[in-house]
C-alpha positions in Angstrom: 52.8 -3.1 -7.6 51.2 -5.1 -4.7 53.4 -8.0 -3.7 50.4 -10.4 -3.5 49.9 -10.4 -7.3 51.6 -13.2 -9.2 53.4 -12.5 -12.5 50.4 -13.9 -14.4 47.9 -11.7 -12.4 50.1 -8.6 -13.1 50.1 -9.4 -16.8 46.3 -9.9 -17.0 45.8 -6.6 -15.0 48.1 -4.7 -17.3 46.4 -6.0 -20.4 43.0 -5.2 -19.0 44.1 -1.7 -18.3 45.5 -1.3 -21.8 42.3 -2.7 -23.2 40.3 -0.1 -21.3 42.6 2.8 -22.2 42.4 1.9 -25.9 38.6 1.4 -26.0 38.1 4.7 -24.1 40.2 6.6 -26.6 43.1 7.5 -24.3 45.6 6.6 -27.0 48.6 8.7 -25.8 48.2 7.2 -22.3 47.7 3.8 -23.9 51.1 4.0 -25.7 52.9 5.4 -22.7 51.5 2.7 -20.3 52.2 0.0 -22.9 55.9 1.0 -22.8 56.1 1.4 -19.0 54.6 -2.0 -18.3 56.7 -3.9 -20.8 53.7 -4.9 -23.0 55.2 -3.8 -26.3 53.7 -6.7 -28.1 50.2 -6.0 -26.9 47.5 -5.4 -29.6 43.8 -5.0 -28.8 41.9 -8.2 -29.5 38.1 -8.5 -29.4 38.4 -12.2 -28.5 40.9 -11.7 -25.7 39.9 -12.8 -22.2 40.9 -9.3 -20.9 38.4 -7.6 -23.3 36.2 -5.2 -21.2 37.5 -7.1 -18.1 38.1 -3.9 -16.1 34.6 -2.5 -16.7 33.0 -5.8 -15.8 35.0 -6.1 -12.6 34.1 -2.5 -11.7 30.3 -3.0 -12.2 30.5 -6.2 -10.3 32.1 -4.4 -7.3 29.3 -1.7 -7.4 26.6 -4.4 -7.4 28.4 -6.2 -4.5 28.7 -3.1 -2.5 25.0 -2.4 -2.9 24.2 -6.0 -1.8 26.5 -5.6 1.2 24.7 -2.4 2.3 21.3 -4.1 1.9 22.4 -7.2 3.9 23.8 -5.0 6.6 20.5 -3.2 6.8 18.6 -6.4 7.0 21.0 -7.8 9.7 20.6 -4.6 11.8 16.8 -4.9 11.6 16.9 -8.6 12.4 19.1 -7.9 15.4 16.7 -5.2 16.5 13.8 -7.6 16.1 15.6 -10.3 18.1 16.3 -7.8 20.9 12.6 -6.9 21.0 11.7 -10.5 21.3 14.2 -11.0 24.2 12.8 -7.9 25.9 9.2 -9.0 25.3 8.9 -12.8 25.2 5.2 -12.5 24.9 5.6 -11.3 21.4 6.5 -14.9 20.4 2.8 -15.8 20.8 0.8 -14.2 18.0 -2.4 -14.4 20.0 -1.0 -12.2 22.7 0.8 -9.7 20.4 -1.8 -7.2 19.0 1.1 -4.8 18.3 2.7 -7.2 15.7 4.5 -5.5 12.8 5.8 -7.1 9.6 9.5 -7.7 9.6 12.2 -7.6 6.9 12.0 -11.4 6.4 10.7 -12.6 3.1 6.9 -13.1 2.7 5.6 -16.5 3.5 3.6 -16.6 0.3 3.8 -15.1 -3.1 0.7 -15.8 -5.1 1.2 -15.9 -8.9 -1.4 -16.5 -11.6 -2.5 -13.2 -13.0 -1.4 -12.4 -16.6 -1.2 -8.7 -16.0 -0.7 -6.1 -13.2 -2.4 -6.5 -9.9 -4.4 -3.3 -9.0 -6.1 -4.1 -5.7 -6.3 -6.7 -2.9 -9.0 -7.2 -0.3 -9.6 -9.6 2.6 -12.8 -11.4 3.4 -14.0 -10.1 6.8 -14.4 -13.6 8.3 -12.5 -16.2 6.5 -8.9 -16.7 5.3 -9.8 -15.6 1.8 -8.2 -12.9 -0.3 -9.3 -11.4 -3.7 -7.0 -9.7 -6.2 -8.1 -7.5 -9.1 -6.0 -7.3 -12.2 -5.4 -5.7 -15.6 -6.1 -9.1 -17.1 -9.9 -8.4 -16.6 -10.2 -11.0 -13.9 -10.3 -11.3 -10.1 -8.8 -14.3 -8.3 -9.9 -15.8 -5.0 -7.1 -17.2 -2.9 -6.9 -19.0 0.4 -4.1 -17.0 2.1 -3.8 -19.7 4.8 -2.6 -22.3 2.3 -1.7 -20.2 -0.8 -4.2 -22.1 -3.0 -6.1 -20.5 -5.8 -9.8 -21.2 -5.2 -11.3 -19.7 -8.3 -11.0 -17.1 -11.1 -13.9 -14.6 -11.3 -14.6 -13.5 -14.9 -17.1 -11.0 -16.2 -15.4 -7.7 -16.8 -13.9 -7.0 -20.3 -11.2 -4.6 -19.3 -8.9 -3.8 -16.4 -10.5 -4.5 -12.9 -9.3 -1.5 -10.9 -10.8 -2.2 -7.5 -12.8 -4.7 -5.4 -14.2 -5.0 -1.9 -16.3 -7.4 0.3 -19.3 -6.1 2.2 -19.1 -6.1 6.0 -20.5 -9.7 6.3 -18.6 -11.2 3.4 -21.7 -12.1 1.5 -21.1 -10.0 -1.6 -18.1 -8.7 -3.5 -18.2 -5.5 -5.5 -15.8 -4.7 -8.4 -15.2 -1.7 -10.6 -13.5 -1.8 -14.0 -12.3 0.3 -16.9 -15.1 -1.3 -19.0 -17.3 1.4 -17.2 -19.3 -1.2 -15.2 -19.6 -2.0 -11.5 -20.5 -5.6 -10.8 -21.9 -7.3 -7.7 -20.9 -11.0 -7.0 -22.7 -13.5 -4.8 -20.0 -15.0 -2.7 -22.1 -17.9 -1.4 -23.2 -18.8 -4.9 -19.8 -19.4 -6.4 -19.2 -15.7 -7.0 -22.0 -15.5 -9.5 -22.5 -12.0 -11.0 -26.0 -11.0 -9.8 -26.0 -7.3 -10.7 -24.3 -4.7 -13.0 -24.4 -1.0 -12.3 -24.2 1.2 -15.4 -23.8 5.0 -15.6 -20.1 6.1 -15.5 -18.8 7.6 -18.7 -15.1 6.7 -18.2 -12.9 4.3 -16.3 -13.9 3.4 -12.7 -11.1 4.0 -10.2 -12.5 2.7 -6.9 -15.7 1.1 -5.5 -16.6 0.8 -1.8 -19.7 -0.3 0.2 -21.2 2.4 2.4 -21.9 1.4 6.0 -25.0 -0.8 6.1 -24.0 -2.4 2.8 -27.2 -1.2 1.0 -25.3 1.4 -1.1 -22.1 1.6 -3.1 -19.9 4.6 -3.8 -17.6 4.8 -6.8 -15.0 7.2 -8.2 -14.3 7.6 -11.9 -12.2 9.3 -14.5 -15.4 10.9 -15.7 -14.8 13.4 -12.8 -17.8 12.1 -10.8 -18.4 10.2 -7.6 -21.6 8.2 -7.8 -23.8 6.6 -5.1 -25.6 3.4 -6.1 -28.5 1.6 -4.5 -27.7 -2.1 -4.2 -31.3 -3.3 -4.3 -32.2 -1.6 -7.6 -28.8 -1.0 -9.1 -29.9 2.6 -9.7 -27.6 5.6 -9.4 -29.2 7.7 -6.8 -26.7 10.5 -6.6 -24.0 12.1 -8.7 -21.4 14.2 -7.0 -18.7 16.4 -8.7 -16.1 17.3 -6.1 -13.3 17.7 -8.7 -12.8 18.7 -12.3 -10.2 16.0 -13.1 -9.8 12.2 -12.8 -10.9 11.1 -9.3 -8.5 8.5 -8.1 -10.3 7.4 -4.9 -13.5 8.0 -2.9 -13.4 6.5 0.6 -16.4 6.7 3.1 -16.0 7.7 6.7 -16.9 5.1 9.4 -20.5 6.3 9.6 -20.9 7.0 5.9 -21.7 10.7 6.3 -18.5 11.9 4.6 -16.3 10.9 1.7 -12.7 11.7 1.3 -11.6 11.9 -2.4 -8.2 12.1 -4.1 -7.6 13.5 -7.5 -5.3 14.1 -10.5 -5.6 17.8 -9.7 -3.1 17.4 -6.8 -5.8 17.8 -4.2 -7.9 15.8 -1.8 -11.2 16.8 -0.4 -13.8 15.9 2.2 -17.4 16.1 1.0 -20.8 15.2 2.4 -22.2 12.0 1.0 -25.8 13.3 1.0 -25.2 16.4 -1.2 -21.6 16.7 -2.1 -21.1 19.9 -0.1 -17.4 20.6 0.4 -16.2 20.3 4.0 -12.4 20.6 3.6 -9.8 20.8 0.8 -6.2 19.7 1.1 -3.7 21.5 -1.0 0.1 21.0 -0.7 1.1 18.0 -2.8 3.2 18.6 -5.9 1.7 15.8 -8.0 -1.3 13.6 -8.3 -2.8 12.5 -5.0 -3.1 8.7 -5.4 -4.9 7.8 -2.2 -6.7 9.5 0.8 -8.1 7.8 3.9 -9.7 8.9 7.2 -7.6 8.2 10.3 -9.4 5.8 12.7 -10.5 6.9 16.1 -7.7 5.1 17.9 -5.0 6.9 15.8 -6.2 10.3 17.1 -4.0 10.4 20.2 -0.8 9.6 18.2 -1.7 12.2 15.5 -2.5 14.7 18.2 0.9 14.1 19.9 2.6 14.4 16.5 0.9 17.7 15.8 1.4 19.1 19.3 -2.3 19.0 20.1 -3.8 18.1 23.4 -5.2 14.5 23.3 -9.0 14.8 23.3 -8.9 18.4 22.0 -8.9 17.2 18.4 -10.3 19.3 15.5 -13.4 17.2 15.5 -15.3 18.6 18.5 -18.7 19.6 17.2 -21.8 17.5 17.4 -21.7 16.7 13.7 -18.1 15.6 13.7 -16.3 12.9 15.8 -12.8 11.5 16.1 -13.2 9.2 13.2 -13.2 12.1 10.7 -10.8 14.4 12.6 -7.8 13.7 10.4 -7.0 12.6 6.8 -3.9 11.0 5.4 -3.0 11.3 1.7 -0.4 9.6 -0.5 0.9 11.2 -3.7 3.1 10.7 -6.7 5.4 13.4 -5.2 6.6 10.5 -3.0 5.2 12.1 0.1 2.6 11.2 2.7 0.7 14.0 4.5 -1.5 14.1 7.6 -4.2 16.8 7.5 -6.6 18.5 9.9 -9.9 17.5 8.4 -11.7 20.6 9.7 -9.3 23.3 8.6 -7.4 21.7 5.7 -4.1 22.4 7.4 -1.2 20.1 6.8 0.0 18.8 10.2 2.9 16.7 9.1 4.7 15.4 6.0 6.3 11.9 5.9 9.3 11.7 3.5 11.1 8.5 2.8 9.7 6.7 -0.3 11.6 6.9 -3.6 8.6 6.4 -5.8 4.9 7.1 -6.2 3.0 6.2 -3.0 -0.2 4.2 -3.6 -1.1 2.1 -0.6 -2.1 3.4 2.9 -3.4 1.3 5.8 -3.4 2.0 9.6 -2.3 -0.6 12.1 -5.2 -1.9 14.1 -3.7 -0.4 17.3 -3.7 3.1 15.7 0.0 3.8 16.5 1.4 3.0 13.1 0.8 3.7 9.5 1.9 1.4 6.7 2.5 2.6 3.1 3.4 1.0 -0.2 5.1 2.7 -3.1 6.7 2.3 -6.5 10.1 2.0 -4.9 9.1 -1.6 -4.1 8.9 -1.1 -0.4 6.4 -1.1 2.4 7.3 1.4 5.1 6.1 1.5 8.7 5.7 4.9 10.2 5.4 5.6 13.9 2.7 8.1 14.0 3.5 10.0 17.2 7.0 10.8 15.9 6.4 10.8 12.2 9.5 8.6 11.7 9.9 5.6 9.4 10.8 2.9 11.8 11.0 0.0 9.4 11.4 -0.5 5.6 10.3 -3.9 4.2 11.7 -4.5 0.7 9.3 -6.6 -1.2 11.6 -7.4 -4.1 9.0 -6.2 -6.6 9.1 -3.1 -8.9 5.9 -1.2 -8.3 3.6 -1.6 -5.3 0.0 -0.8 -6.3 -2.0 -1.6 -3.2 -1.9 -2.7 0.4 -4.4 -4.4 2.7 -4.4 -5.5 6.3 -6.3 -8.6 7.5 -6.7 -9.7 11.1 -8.8 -12.8 11.3 -9.3 -15.9 13.4 -8.1 -19.2 11.8 -7.8 -22.8 13.1 -9.5 -24.2 16.2 -11.2 -27.6 16.9 -9.5 -30.7 15.6 -7.4 -28.7 13.2 -5.8 -26.8 16.1 -4.9 -29.8 18.2 -1.7 -29.3 20.2 1.0 -31.9 20.8 -0.5 -32.9 24.1 -3.8 -33.7 22.5 -5.5 -30.6 23.8 -7.1 -28.3 21.3 -5.3 -24.9 20.9 -8.6 -23.3 19.8 -8.8 -20.6 17.2 -5.9 -18.2 16.9 -5.9 -14.6 15.9 -3.7 -14.0 12.9 -2.2 -10.8 11.5 -1.6 -10.7 7.8 -0.9 -8.0 5.2 -1.2 -8.3 1.4 0.4 -6.2 -1.2 -0.4 -6.1 -4.9 2.2 -5.1 -7.5 2.7 -3.9 -11.1 5.5 -5.6 -12.9 5.9 -4.5 -16.5 8.7 -7.1 -17.0 6.9 -10.1 -15.5 4.1 -11.8 -17.5 2.6 -13.1 -14.2 2.8 -10.2 -11.7 2.6 -11.6 -8.1 0.6 -10.6 -5.1 3.1 -10.3 -2.3 1.4 -11.9 0.7 3.5 -11.7 3.8 1.9 -13.9 6.5 4.1 -13.2 9.5 3.1 -15.8 12.1 5.6 -17.4 14.5 7.1 -20.6 13.1 5.5 -23.0 15.5 2.1 -21.8 14.2 2.9 -22.7 10.6 2.1 -26.4 10.9 -0.1 -27.3 8.1 0.6 -24.1 6.2 2.3 -23.9 2.8 6.0 -23.0 3.1 6.5 -21.9 -0.5 9.0 -19.1 -0.8 9.0 -16.2 -3.2 10.4 -16.7 -6.7 11.8 -13.2 -6.8 
C-alpha cells in the first residue's frame, strides 16, 4: 500500500473497491478482498459516501486526460503562432498581413438569437454586415463589427436553407423549404420585393449569377433552375442528377455550374443548356458541397498534383483557370480535389471526424478552410494537402462557413492616440453557422481575429460555450 495514504484514506479506498466489486457482481473476489483488507464489518450501503466512488473517480480521470491533451494541443499551436509573430513582426499589423489565418483562440463574438439551427451565413460585400439563415424560418442581420442584431427578416414559412447578397449589396436572395425563393431590398429595410415560384420540393441553395440579373437555385426536386430577376420567371430548368441536389454554385463568369448531390457525385454542367462537362465519382457518401477553385489557387493545386504551373487542365479557349479544378466535401468525412476537365481525383484530404459541409478558399489561394460536424474548422495547406491547423469551435455541428474581407473604420472613428486618423483598415473575418440539437438558441460562431490594439470600440463579449 502506498505510504502517502493515511489510515482514513486507505479505509475509504478499500470500501470503494468493495463497493465496486459487489455492484459489478464479483462476489467471490468481494468476499476474499473483504477478508484480506480487514473490512469484515463492511456491508454495501446505497447511501454511503463510497457508493460508486471508484467509477466516478475513473470517469473524472478520463475527462481530465482529454482536457489535458486538448490544452497541450492549444498550447503547442499558441507557441507556434507566437514564434511566427516573432519571425514576422509585420503580422501584428492586420493591414499588412494578407496571409492572416484564424488561430485556436476563442472567437471574438458568438451571435445568439435564432430559435433553431443556423443553415447559412453570408457577408455583405461592402459593409460590416452578416446575415444568417435558420430553421426558425427567419434570417437575422448582424453588425459583425459590434455584435449587434440589426433586424430579423421574416417572410418564409419554413426552414431558410440559404441566402446571398448580390455583388453590390443592394439585394439579398433567400431559398426555403417552403418552396419559395425571395428577393429582399436591402436599402428599403429588407422589404420583400419579389417571390420566385416553381420548385416542387425543398430549395437547397440560391446564388446570384454574375451580373446579378439572374439567380440559380438547387432543389430536392432534382432540378437546378435559372431565374430572371426582372420578371421572376424561371427561364431554364436543368436536371443534372436524379436525386436531391445539395448545391449549385456558378463559376466566376457564370458559364458553368458545379453541383453536388445525394447520389454521391458532383458534376460540372453548362449554365446555358445543362450539358455535362465533367462528373466526379469517388465519395462514399452524400456530397454536401462543391466549389470551383479560384484562379490564384491553381499554382498550389498544380504543385500538389505534380502538374507544371501554368499547364493546368484548363487550357482551351473555352476554359480558363477559374474552372480548372473543383473541390468537394462529403458525408464520408473527406475533401477531394478534382481535375475539372477529366473528372480525375487529384488528392483526398482526410482529417475531419464528421460530415464536411463548409468550404472556402483563403483570399491568397494557398489555403482551404473546411467546417464539419466534428465541431472544427480545419485549415489545409493546398500545396502539401496537409491540415496545418485545427480550430475547435466548441459547437456540435458546423453547417456553413463564410469568409469576409472588408474595410472598416476610417475618419474620426479611426483617430489614433496622436490625433492623427488611422484611416480605414482592412479586416479579415470568418463566420461559421452551426446546428445544435441541444441548444434552443443555436449560435453563429463569428471569429473576428484582429490584433488587440485594433479592437478599441469593439464588443469584447466572449462565447457562452
